[in-house]
Each structure stands twice: as structure tokens, then as C-alpha cells.
C-alpha positions as CSV (number, residue, x, y, z in Angstrom):
1,X,-8.3,159.2,7.2
2,X,-8.2,155.7,5.0
3,X,-4.3,155.7,5.2
4,X,-4.3,155.7,8.7
5,X,-7.3,153.7,9.8
6,X,-6.3,150.8,7.2
7,X,-2.6,151.4,7.0
8,X,-2.5,151.7,3.1
9,X,0.5,152.9,2.7
10,X,2.8,151.6,0.4
11,X,5.4,150.6,3.1
12,X,3.1,149.1,5.5
13,X,5.5,147.6,7.7
14,X,2.7,146.8,11.1
15,X,-0.3,144.7,9.6
16,X,-2.3,143.6,12.6
17,X,-2.1,139.8,13.2
18,X,-5.8,139.6,13.7
19,X,-6.0,141.1,10.1
20,X,-3.7,138.4,9.0
21,X,-5.0,135.7,10.8
22,X,-8.4,136.7,9.4
23,X,-7.6,137.1,5.7
24,X,-5.9,133.8,5.9
25,X,-8.6,132.1,7.5
26,X,-10.8,133.5,4.6
27,X,-8.2,132.4,1.9
28,X,-8.2,128.7,3.1
29,X,-12.3,128.7,2.6
30,X,-11.6,129.7,-1.1
31,X,-12.1,125.9,-2.3
32,X,-15.8,125.8,-1.1
33,X,-16.7,128.4,-4.0
34,X,-16.6,127.8,-7.6
35,X,-13.9,128.2,-9.1
36,X,-14.6,131.5,-11.6
37,X,-16.5,133.3,-8.1
38,X,-13.5,132.3,-5.8
39,X,-12.0,135.8,-6.0
40,X,-14.8,137.6,-5.7
41,X,-16.3,135.8,-2.9
42,X,-13.1,136.0,-0.7
43,X,-12.9,139.5,-1.4
44,X,-16.9,140.0,0.0
45,X,-16.1,138.1,2.7
46,X,-12.9,140.3,3.6
47,X,-14.8,143.3,2.8
48,X,-17.9,142.2,4.8
49,X,-16.1,141.3,8.0
50,X,-13.5,144.1,8.1
51,X,-15.0,146.9,6.6
52,X,-18.6,146.3,6.8
53,X,-18.7,144.8,10.3
54,X,-16.2,146.9,11.8
55,X,-15.6,150.0,10.4
56,X,-18.8,151.1,8.5
57,X,-20.3,150.0,11.6
58,X,-18.5,152.4,14.1
59,X,-18.4,155.3,11.5
60,X,-22.3,155.1,11.4
61,X,-22.9,154.4,14.9
62,X,-20.4,156.5,17.1
63,X,-22.7,156.3,20.0
64,X,-21.6,152.6,20.3
65,X,-18.0,154.3,21.2
66,X,-19.1,157.5,22.7
67,X,-21.5,158.7,24.7
68,X,-23.6,160.9,22.7
69,X,-26.7,161.6,20.7
70,X,-26.2,161.8,16.8
71,X,-27.6,164.6,15.6
72,X,-29.2,163.8,12.2
73,X,-26.9,166.4,10.3
74,X,-23.8,164.3,11.5
75,X,-26.0,161.0,10.7
76,X,-26.2,162.2,6.8
77,X,-22.3,163.0,7.2
78,X,-21.5,159.6,8.7
79,X,-23.7,157.8,6.1
80,X,-22.0,159.5,3.3
81,X,-18.6,158.7,4.8
82,X,-19.8,155.0,5.3
83,X,-20.1,154.4,1.8
84,X,-17.9,156.3,0.3
85,X,-15.3,153.4,2.4
86,X,-17.8,151.1,1.3
87,X,-17.4,151.8,-2.5
88,X,-13.6,152.2,-1.9
89,X,-13.1,148.2,-0.9
90,X,-16.4,146.8,-3.2
91,X,-15.3,145.8,-6.9
92,X,-18.6,146.8,-8.5
93,X,-18.5,149.1,-11.0
94,X,-20.3,152.9,-9.3
95,X,-22.7,153.0,-12.5
96,X,-23.1,156.8,-12.1
97,X,-25.6,159.0,-14.1
98,X,-27.9,161.7,-13.7
99,X,-30.1,159.9,-11.3
100,X,-27.0,159.1,-8.9
101,X,-26.8,160.2,-5.4
102,X,-24.6,163.8,-5.2
103,X,-22.6,162.4,-2.4
104,X,-21.6,159.2,-5.0
105,X,-21.1,161.6,-7.8
106,X,-18.9,164.6,-5.6
107,X,-16.8,161.0,-4.4
108,X,-16.4,159.4,-7.3
109,X,-12.7,160.6,-8.1
110,X,-11.7,159.7,-4.7
111,X,-13.1,156.0,-5.0
112,X,-11.1,155.2,-8.1
113,X,-7.7,156.0,-6.3
114,X,-8.9,154.4,-2.7
115,X,-9.7,151.7,-4.7
116,X,-6.3,151.3,-5.8
117,X,-4.9,151.6,-2.6
118,X,-7.3,149.2,-1.4
119,X,-6.1,146.2,-4.2
120,X,-2.2,147.1,-2.9
121,X,-3.2,146.7,1.1
122,X,-4.6,143.3,0.4
123,X,-1.9,142.2,-1.5
124,X,0.3,143.3,1.0
125,X,-1.6,141.6,3.7
126,X,-1.4,138.8,1.9
127,X,2.5,139.1,1.5
128,X,3.1,139.2,5.2
129,X,4.1,135.4,6.5
130,X,1.3,134.0,8.5
131,X,0.5,134.3,12.0
132,X,-0.9,131.8,14.1
133,X,-3.6,132.3,16.3
134,X,-1.7,132.5,19.9
135,X,0.0,135.4,18.3
136,X,-3.1,136.7,18.0
137,X,-4.2,136.4,21.3
138,X,-1.3,137.7,22.7
139,X,-1.1,140.9,20.8
140,X,-4.9,141.3,21.4
141,X,-4.5,141.2,25.2
142,X,-4.8,144.4,26.9
143,X,-2.3,145.3,30.0
144,X,-4.4,144.4,32.9
145,X,-6.2,147.2,34.8
146,X,-7.2,146.6,38.0
147,X,-11.3,147.4,38.6
148,X,-11.7,150.3,41.0
149,X,-14.0,148.7,43.4
150,X,-14.0,152.2,45.8
151,X,-14.8,154.0,42.9
152,X,-17.4,152.5,41.6
153,X,-18.9,151.9,44.8
154,X,-18.6,155.7,45.0
155,X,-20.3,156.4,42.1
156,X,-23.7,154.0,42.4
157,X,-24.1,155.6,45.8
158,X,-24.4,159.1,44.2
159,X,-26.3,157.6,41.7
160,X,-28.7,156.1,44.4
161,X,-28.7,159.3,46.6
162,X,-29.1,161.4,43.4
163,X,-32.3,159.7,42.5
164,X,-33.7,158.4,45.7
165,X,-37.5,159.5,45.2
166,X,-37.6,158.1,42.3
167,X,-35.9,154.6,43.0
168,X,-37.6,154.2,46.3
169,X,-41.2,155.2,44.6
170,X,-40.7,152.7,41.6
171,X,-39.6,149.7,44.6
172,X,-42.2,147.2,45.9
173,X,-43.3,147.7,49.2
174,X,-44.2,143.5,49.2
175,X,-40.9,142.3,50.2
176,X,-40.0,140.2,47.3
177,X,-37.0,142.3,46.8
178,X,-35.2,145.2,48.3
179,X,-37.9,147.2,49.6
180,X,-38.4,151.0,50.2
181,X,-37.6,150.8,53.6
182,X,-34.5,149.0,52.7
183,X,-33.4,151.2,50.2
184,X,-34.2,154.2,52.1
185,X,-32.1,153.1,55.1
186,X,-29.2,152.5,52.1
187,X,-29.5,155.5,50.1
188,X,-29.8,157.8,53.2
189,X,-27.7,160.9,52.9
190,X,-24.5,160.9,55.6
191,X,-24.8,163.5,58.5
192,X,-21.9,165.9,58.0
């Protein structure tokens, strides 16, 4: 999973320009931090911006992308995966003991392997030639997709007809907005 998501193969060949640009930007701010803390601080910035704000957030909240409810068992599973990802990108020691969670004890061996790959990946990103903001913007643009107005209106109308009574009951009858009678005319099912 990690290799596919973050392209940590030893022969990386296609680092997204946005990541390269972001990492170069964070490196350029290195001089704002005391020299003895610079490496750790810049690493934390990179981890927070890519791993925590993006991957962990999506992993822990799949409902952000998918129309779904997250059952408790899935929440527990995703929390474990997310913590493994965070620990893999962290430079802190795990300091495991008998009081550590079973999940951390289970993935301890893998975390050390992932950390080596993460370190190599960070190095590979830094070796790539710089990219400019224009390249990032061009790469991030999606091909234009026409907005299907007829489809959107038809879906809204279908929704209005389906929930006609509930919507009509919720509308005020004082004329301040669309009134019940206006809505009743608009949402009247077509005669067939």
C-alpha cells in the first residue's frame, strides 16, 4: 500500500510536481529555524503537510470521499492503519513496552522497514530538479468536464417530487420566500 500511495519504489520516476514544489518551499524556510533543530523541524513540516493533512485525514475519514457511513470496526481498523503511517513517517523512537497498544506491537517490524523507505523517498524527492509554480498549476488542472445542466435539474426535480409533502410543509406561507402554493405548482408531478 505504501509503495503505491507514495511511490516509494527505489527507482521513482514520477514525483508529483506539487509535492516537489511544496518540499522545496519548506526547505527554503529552513533558515528560520535554529540550525540544530532544522532537519527535524523541516521533516515535521513535510510530514504534517503531506501525511497528516492529506493521507491520514482521508484514511480516517473515508466519508470525505465516499458516500458512506463508517462502522465502528472500520473506524478501529483505519485508526490502526493511520497510526502505522504516522509512525512510519516520524523520526521519533517508538519506545515500545508491555504498556504499548497491541496495534503498535503488531506493526513494529514493518514500521522500521517503512522508515527506511520514507527516508530514501525524501532523499529522492530532494534530488529531483526544481519545479516552478506554473508547472504545478498546469499539472494539477483536470480536463474540463461539461456541467450537465439537464441532468442536474432533472435530479433536483426528482428530489422535489419525492419529498414534496415534507418540503411543502416546511415552507412559510407568508410570501417571504417561495410559498407553499408556489412550490406546489413547481413540484406538481407531470401528467402522463
